[in-house]
Phi, psi and omega in degrees: 000333181291330178295315182298316180299316182298322184289329175282335169292320176300325177297329175102175186283343181291326186284330177289335184290148173285159179295140181299136187289135178288153179297144182281141183285121184271167176285158177286155178282131183243108184235155173268182182299340179267354189079028186246153175260129183245134173212160180252132175244142181226150170197138185044247181259352190271139180235125178244139168256126184234136174244133184232136172208154179309140175184219190249004175106007187282136179242127189237126184244121177055042185068008176238154179300150191290333177293328183276319189284308183255094190281333178287128185299316187306319183293322175299319178296318180300322183287321181275002181306312178304315183297315184290324173302311188269009186041053183234027184293126175088011180257341189229148171262142178235131174241119184232142169244131183234144179213153175083153173069186177268186184291326184289322181286331180291316183294326172291327176294311178300316177303312184292323176292323175299319184290320178295309183298324179297312183287342170278335173279312181235088186298342173297334182287342187313313185294317179295315184289322181288325179297324181284000175079019183269348182266349176282130177279130182285100189274008181287128176230167183290139176284140186279163177289134180260150174295147186072010179230155180281330171226213183292317180233343184286122177273167174288158182296141184272129182236128185278331192230000000 
């Protein structure tokens, strides 16, 4: 056994290191003919179609600036979350069209669409964005109202007499 250890020591430190790992095969970059990445985002009843291209960080929703369309600062924070996670704030222009749902659902749909489009433009960012949970569609929706009930689960007030 000592002979094999001596022969290993004679080979040097380079032979003891494991072989270098091959680079992981990334997904291909998916762009349209205008050089934009397209994705669809969904949240509650809202559906957002999002186009992403390199730019100055301007986000336009339904033809209006994000500050006008989403007046609440919390909604703007939700929209910019994918850029903050990927450390790409101010590097991409976003054009989005949203329909359905309320403002909160629409902001979530735009966030989901931006995260999807960002991974299509820069496939290397996919692991970072996925670990933050931004690629998963939030499937929670409002429960429907049942007959004989006041709301989905709330019953009418019970009267004993």
